[in-house]
MARNUVEX-16395 format. One record per residue: residue number from 1; residue in one letter; x, y, z of N, C-alpha, C, O in turn. Coordinates in steps of 0.001 Angstrom, whole numbers, plus 500000, padded with zeros to 6 digits. Last residue first. Layout:
# MARNUVEX-16395
+-----+---------+--------+---------+--------+---------+----------+--------+--------+---------+--------+--------+---------+--------+
! num ! residuo ! n_east ! n_north !   n_up ! ca_east ! ca_north !  ca_up ! c_east ! c_north !   c_up ! o_east ! o_north !   o_up !
+-----+---------+--------+---------+--------+---------+----------+--------+--------+---------+--------+--------+---------+--------+
! NUM !       a !      X !       Y !      Z !       X !        Y !      Z !      X !       Y !      Z !      X !       Y !      Z !
...
+-----+---------+--------+---------+--------+---------+----------+--------+--------+---------+--------+--------+---------+--------+
***
This chain:
# MARNUVEX-16395
+-----+---------+--------+---------+--------+---------+----------+--------+--------+---------+--------+--------+---------+--------+
! num ! residuo ! n_east ! n_north !   n_up ! ca_east ! ca_north !  ca_up ! c_east ! c_north !   c_up ! o_east ! o_north !   o_up !
+-----+---------+--------+---------+--------+---------+----------+--------+--------+---------+--------+--------+---------+--------+
!  61 !       x ! 193350 !  490525 ! 580176 !  192997 !   489899 ! 581402 ! 193620 !  490496 ! 582574 ! 193392 !  490041 ! 583694 !
!  60 !       x ! 194440 !  491787 ! 577961 !  193249 !   492409 ! 578526 ! 192895 !  491660 ! 579805 ! 192086 !  492228 ! 580538 !
!  59 !       x ! 196519 !  490132 ! 577118 !  196915 !   491436 ! 577812 ! 195684 !  492014 ! 578443 ! 195839 !  492721 ! 579439 !
!  58 !       x ! 195085 !  488111 ! 575886 !  195867 !   487799 ! 577077 ! 196265 !  489089 ! 577872 ! 196328 !  489098 ! 579101 !
!  57 !       x ! 194095 !  489475 ! 573789 !  193164 !   488879 ! 574703 ! 193884 !  488572 ! 575992 ! 193333 !  488760 ! 577076 !
!  56 !       x ! 196391 !  490149 ! 572420 !  195583 !   491268 ! 572943 ! 194522 !  490666 ! 573997 ! 194152 !  491343 ! 574956 !
!  55 !       x ! 197239 !  487545 ! 571707 !  198086 !   488379 ! 572518 ! 197250 !  489512 ! 573157 ! 197415 !  489787 ! 574346 !
!  54 !       x ! 195115 !  486777 ! 570013 !  195412 !   485999 ! 571220 ! 196296 !  486858 ! 572205 ! 196058 !  486845 ! 573412 !
!  53 !       x ! 195250 !  488732 ! 567946 !  194064 !   488664 ! 568847 ! 194335 !  487873 ! 570121 ! 193850 !  488239 ! 571192 !
!  52 !       x ! 197757 !  488054 ! 566823 !  197563 !   489399 ! 567512 ! 196303 !  489348 ! 568408 ! 196319 !  489881 ! 569518 !
!  51 !       x ! 197055 !  485516 ! 565843 !  198150 !   485649 ! 566845 ! 197985 !  486994 ! 567584 ! 198066 !  487053 ! 568811 !
!  50 !       x ! 195138 !  486165 ! 563965 !  194800 !   485297 ! 565049 ! 195808 !  485430 ! 566190 ! 195433 !  485452 ! 567362 !
!  49 !       x ! 196704 !  487749 ! 562208 !  195592 !   488353 ! 562936 ! 195188 !  487492 ! 564133 ! 194921 !  488027 ! 565208 !
!  48 !       x ! 198530 !  485859 ! 561237 !  199009 !   486981 ! 562034 ! 197886 !  487629 ! 562861 ! 198071 !  488001 ! 564019 !
!  47 !       x ! 196755 !  484198 ! 559891 !  197560 !   483661 ! 560970 ! 198088 !  484778 ! 561897 ! 198094 !  484662 ! 563122 !
!  46 !       x ! 195843 !  485867 ! 557946 !  194883 !   485404 ! 558920 ! 195652 !  484810 ! 560152 ! 195205 !  484934 ! 561292 !
!  45 !       x ! 198223 !  486172 ! 556432 !  197627 !   487364 ! 557133 ! 196638 !  486877 ! 558170 ! 196604 !  487468 ! 559250 !
!  44 !       x ! 198577 !  483587 ! 555518 !  199612 !   484143 ! 556365 ! 198984 !  485363 ! 557147 ! 199205 !  485528 ! 558347 !
!  43 !       x ! 196296 !  483400 ! 553838 !  196465 !   482488 ! 554968 ! 197469 !  483012 ! 556014 ! 197247 !  482900 ! 557220 !
!  42 !       x ! 196875 !  485360 ! 551955 !  195701 !   485497 ! 552816 ! 195834 !  484566 ! 554014 ! 195490 !  484965 ! 555127 !
!  41 !       x ! 199204 !  484305 ! 550794 !  199276 !   485610 ! 551471 ! 198075 !  485775 ! 552430 ! 198225 !  486257 ! 553553 !
!  40 !       x ! 198185 !  481988 ! 549690 !  199171 !   481808 ! 550702 ! 199315 !  483223 ! 551500 ! 199520 !  483237 ! 552714 !
!  39 !       x ! 196504 !  483133 ! 547761 !  195929 !   482319 ! 548815 ! 196889 !  482156 ! 549983 ! 196468 !  482182 ! 551140 !
!  38 !       x ! 198354 !  484355 ! 546104 !  197362 !   485129 ! 546780 ! 196769 !  484396 ! 547927 ! 196544 !  484985 ! 548984 !
!  37 !       x ! 199708 !  482055 ! 545129 !  200458 !   483091 ! 545922 ! 199453 !  483947 ! 546683 ! 199701 !  484243 ! 547852 !
!  36 !       x ! 197606 !  480839 ! 543788 !  198224 !   480165 ! 544934 ! 198882 !  481170 ! 545800 ! 198694 !  481196 ! 547017 !
!  35 !       x ! 197193 !  482736 ! 541782 !  196110 !   482470 ! 542717 ! 196576 !  481740 ! 543953 ! 196046 !  481955 ! 545043 !
!  34 !       x ! 199632 !  482622 ! 540381 !  199232 !   483861 ! 541113 ! 198103 !  483630 ! 542164 ! 198078 !  484231 ! 543238 !
!  33 !       x ! 199541 !  479823 ! 539513 !  200462 !   480309 ! 540501 ! 200100 !  481619 ! 541154 ! 200236 !  481746 ! 542371 !
!  32 !       x ! 197763 !  479476 ! 537368 !  197377 !   479000 ! 538748 ! 198342 !  479661 ! 539814 ! 197894 !  480000 ! 540909 !
!  31 !       x ! 198871 !  480349 ! 535099 !  197626 !   480980 ! 535545 ! 197357 !  480630 ! 536954 ! 196766 !  481425 ! 537685 !
!  30 !       x ! 201125 !  478812 ! 534837 !  201312 !   480223 ! 535015 ! 200042 !  480948 ! 535417 ! 200100 !  482029 ! 536004 !
!  29 !       x ! 199916 !  476301 ! 534393 !  200459 !   476552 ! 535723 ! 200699 !  478057 ! 535897 ! 200502 !  478562 ! 537002 !
!  28 !       x ! 199104 !  476652 ! 531778 !  198109 !   476434 ! 532745 ! 198611 !  476739 ! 534144 ! 197911 !  477324 ! 534970 !
!  27 !       x ! 201572 !  476693 ! 530488 !  200695 !   477893 ! 530350 ! 199639 !  477819 ! 531427 ! 199285 !  478865 ! 531971 !
!  26 !       x ! 202562 !  474214 ! 531095 !  203315 !   475381 ! 531597 ! 202387 !  476541 ! 531587 ! 202367 !  477323 ! 532537 !
!  25 !       x ! 200739 !  472639 ! 529759 !  200824 !   472501 ! 531198 ! 201543 !  473728 ! 531704 ! 201121 !  474258 ! 532731 !
!  24 !       x ! 201270 !  473351 ! 527111 !  199968 !   473614 ! 527644 ! 199938 !  473591 ! 529160 ! 199237 !  474381 ! 529792 !
!  23 !       x ! 203937 !  472405 ! 526804 !  203693 !   473929 ! 526789 ! 202249 !  474245 ! 527341 ! 202049 !  475288 ! 527962 !
!  22 !       x ! 203406 !  469658 ! 527007 !  204357 !   470295 ! 527891 ! 204073 !  471764 ! 527971 ! 203975 !  472327 ! 529062 !
!  21 !       x ! 201600 !  469186 ! 525020 !  201170 !   468927 ! 526317 ! 202068 !  469629 ! 527311 ! 201600 !  470139 ! 528329 !
!  20 !       x ! 203206 !  469825 ! 522730 !  201992 !   470570 ! 522994 ! 201531 !  470353 ! 524441 ! 201088 !  471325 ! 525053 !
!  19 !       x ! 205117 !  467885 ! 522972 !  205543 !   469235 ! 523104 ! 204312 !  470106 ! 523366 ! 204389 !  471043 ! 524160 !
!  18 !       x ! 203563 !  465605 ! 522480 !  204248 !   465800 ! 523712 ! 204670 !  467144 ! 523961 ! 204604 !  467583 ! 525109 !
!  17 !       x ! 202758 !  466116 ! 519859 !  201725 !   466021 ! 520900 ! 202361 !  466195 ! 522277 ! 201786 !  466848 ! 523148 !
!  16 !       x ! 205187 !  466067 ! 518488 !  204373 !   467350 ! 518572 ! 203357 !  467344 ! 519687 ! 203108 !  468345 ! 520360 !
!  15 !       x ! 205896 !  463408 ! 518846 !  206737 !   464500 ! 519422 ! 205923 !  465753 ! 519489 ! 205977 !  466454 ! 520500 !
!  14 !       x ! 203807 !  462165 ! 517458 !  203996 !   461912 ! 518880 ! 204806 !  462970 ! 519580 ! 204509 !  463388 ! 520698 !
!  13 !       x ! 204327 !  463193 ! 514907 !  203022 !   463469 ! 515502 ! 203204 !  463181 ! 517040 ! 202730 !  463993 ! 517834 !
!  12 !       x ! 206835 !  462107 ! 514354 !  206652 !   463481 ! 514372 ! 205343 !  463901 ! 515140 ! 205338 !  464861 ! 515911 !
!  11 !       x ! 206100 !  459364 ! 514376 !  206999 !   459792 ! 515317 ! 206905 !  461383 ! 515493 ! 206898 !  461892 ! 516613 !
!  10 !       x ! 204353 !  459332 ! 512103 !  203905 !   458926 ! 513505 ! 204793 !  459461 ! 514570 ! 204310 !  459969 ! 515582 !
!   9 !       x ! 206118 !  460061 ! 510105 !  204936 !   460890 ! 510394 ! 204372 !  460586 ! 511819 ! 203990 !  461478 ! 512578 !
!   8 !       x ! 207933 !  457969 ! 510166 !  208342 !   459297 ! 510487 ! 207248 !  460257 ! 510841 ! 207380 !  461121 ! 511708 !
!   7 !       x ! 206202 !  455913 ! 509302 !  206777 !   455806 ! 510686 ! 207346 !  457242 ! 511053 ! 207211 !  457644 ! 512209 !
!   6 !       x ! 205557 !  456854 ! 506788 !  204510 !   456698 ! 507814 ! 205111 !  456674 ! 509190 ! 204620 !  457312 ! 510121 !
!   5 !       x ! 208098 !  456671 ! 505544 !  207379 !   457965 ! 505712 ! 206278 !  457932 ! 506749 ! 206096 !  458888 ! 507502 !
!   4 !       x ! 208580 !  453903 ! 505736 !  209471 !   454820 ! 506488 ! 208776 !  456175 ! 506636 ! 208834 !  456781 ! 507705 !
!   3 !       x ! 206534 !  452955 ! 504172 !  206630 !   452520 ! 505562 ! 207404 !  453541 ! 506328 ! 206998 !  454001 ! 507395 !
!   2 !       x ! 207328 !  453890 ! 501690 !  206078 !   454408 ! 502250 ! 206026 !  454096 ! 503744 ! 205514 !  454909 ! 504514 !
!   1 !       x ! 209596 !  452388 ! 501189 !  209714 !   453926 ! 501425 ! 208557 !  454415 ! 502056 ! 208661 !  455292 ! 502913 !
+-----+---------+--------+---------+--------+---------+----------+--------+--------+---------+--------+--------+---------+--------+
***
């Protein structure tokens, strides 16, 4: 009976650790995503500015 209890405790511990890892990763990702979205917006804005500068330089010639 003791072996069964130890086996159940080990299985429960492994399941709890896997669940903790899953939720910790989801929490960490939720902090990263706004930064990635902000970075993507900055890169898009820089691309538009470069394109506008090229067009204005071509028109100035």
